[in-house]
Wavefront OBJ file of the C-alpha trace (Angstrom):
o trace
v 25.634 64.224 -8.554
v 23.167 62.033 -6.650
v 22.957 62.660 -2.928
v 23.774 59.921 -0.435
v 20.136 59.875 0.743
v 18.807 59.349 -2.806
v 21.328 56.526 -3.353
v 20.203 54.881 -0.109
v 16.529 55.103 -1.086
v 17.243 53.682 -4.560
v 19.288 50.815 -3.117
v 16.601 49.976 -0.545
v 13.921 50.040 -3.250
v 15.918 47.735 -5.523
v 16.498 45.265 -2.685
v 12.819 45.286 -1.746
v 11.730 44.649 -5.328
v 14.238 41.820 -5.636
v 12.781 40.134 -2.554
v 9.167 40.618 -3.634
v 9.566 39.264 -7.184
v 9.887 35.561 -6.256
v 7.065 35.836 -3.724
v 4.718 37.352 -6.294
v 5.611 34.655 -8.825
v 4.743 31.908 -6.344
v 1.470 33.476 -5.268
v 0.192 33.845 -8.804
v -0.706 30.964 -11.101
v 2.264 31.074 -13.496
v 4.075 28.294 -11.607
v 1.125 25.921 -12.061
v -0.156 23.998 -15.076
v -3.234 25.356 -16.840
v -5.029 21.995 -16.846
v -6.751 21.011 -13.611
v -6.287 17.621 -12.044
v -7.769 15.697 -9.125
v -5.797 14.339 -6.186
v -7.373 11.926 -3.725
v -5.691 10.998 -0.500
v -5.402 11.245 3.244
v -4.597 14.444 5.114
v -1.256 14.070 6.908
v -0.872 17.683 8.104
v -2.858 20.919 8.178
v -1.276 24.372 8.444
v -3.312 27.548 8.645
v -0.220 29.785 8.689
v -0.096 32.664 6.162
v 0.629 33.412 3.394
v -1.325 30.301 2.311
v -2.883 27.636 4.469
v -1.677 24.236 3.277
v -2.493 20.569 3.501
v -0.046 17.685 3.242
v -1.938 14.920 1.442
v -0.719 11.347 1.055
v -1.874 9.807 -2.221
v -2.585 6.085 -2.691
v 0.951 5.602 -4.097
v 2.479 6.938 -0.857
v 3.617 10.272 -2.288
v 2.939 13.229 -0.018
v 1.694 16.340 -1.796
v 1.767 19.936 -0.622
v -1.611 21.467 -1.414
v -1.791 25.258 -1.204
v -5.247 26.543 -0.324
v -6.421 30.110 -0.944
v -5.014 33.023 0.982
v -6.332 33.093 4.580
v -9.335 35.296 3.687
v -10.305 33.123 0.668
v -9.877 29.936 2.679
v -12.106 31.298 5.445
v -14.680 32.493 2.891
v -14.802 28.948 1.447
v -15.916 27.710 4.880
v -12.680 25.838 5.604
v -10.954 26.514 8.930
v -8.363 24.778 11.055
v -11.103 22.768 12.738
v -12.908 21.698 9.549
v -10.751 18.636 8.947
v -8.278 16.557 10.892
v -5.233 14.480 10.131
v -6.424 11.130 8.803
v -9.451 12.512 6.933
v -9.913 11.589 3.287
v -9.778 14.555 0.916
v -10.313 15.144 -2.791
v -8.471 18.124 -4.228
v -9.280 19.765 -7.560
v -6.470 22.035 -8.573
v -3.469 22.866 -10.687
v -0.204 20.933 -10.357
v 3.184 22.602 -10.354
v 4.785 22.818 -13.797
v 8.083 21.566 -12.366
v 8.515 17.923 -13.447
v 8.195 15.501 -10.539
v 7.027 18.145 -8.074
v 4.344 16.974 -5.661
v 2.844 20.414 -5.202
v -0.473 21.853 -6.322
v -2.745 24.821 -5.814
v -6.292 23.874 -4.844
v -9.336 25.512 -6.388
v -11.666 23.170 -4.469
v -11.235 20.621 -1.709
v -13.905 18.098 -0.755
v -14.056 16.497 2.677
v -16.860 14.142 3.751
v -18.905 15.152 0.691
v -18.691 18.911 1.406
v -17.020 21.236 -1.093
v -14.792 24.109 -0.010
v -14.252 26.367 -3.027
v -11.054 28.412 -2.650
v -11.270 29.877 -6.169
v -14.856 29.277 -7.407
v -14.268 31.359 -10.544
v -11.504 28.946 -11.621
v -13.457 25.680 -11.237
v -13.731 23.886 -14.569
l 1 2 3 4 5 6 7 8 9 10 11 12 13 14 15 16 17 18 19 20 21 22 23 24 25 26 27 28 29 30 31 32 33 34 35 36 37 38 39 40 41 42 43 44 45 46 47 48 49 50 51 52 53 54 55 56 57 58 59 60 61 62 63 64 65 66 67 68 69 70 71 72 73 74 75 76 77 78 79 80 81 82 83 84 85 86 87 88 89 90 91 92 93 94 95 96 97 98 99 100 101 102 103 104 105 106 107 108 109 110 111 112 113 114 115 116 117 118 119 120 121 122 123 124 125 126
């Protein structure tokens, strides 16, 4: 017979794993296409909040894209900070689009602002 304490620990572990699974899937690359693409547009919002800093980028067709940058440490290492760019700046994003059809979401490997590159994932740049 399993003790009440062991049951409680097993239940808590199962719940924790269930909550972590979706988060790990999003933070990997499996949700994104393998092929890289370029997005050019205007920054409409900048968020430096973990787990991933993000940009909202309006493309020429008016669609607003969510662009995930690297984790906070990678983003900082790339040289990009909250003060690097401002709303209204033009940006070029090299990255991987979401696999979900019609989604306006991508993960950046490099962003370029005013001719300066910020490499979030230099090892992934093609």
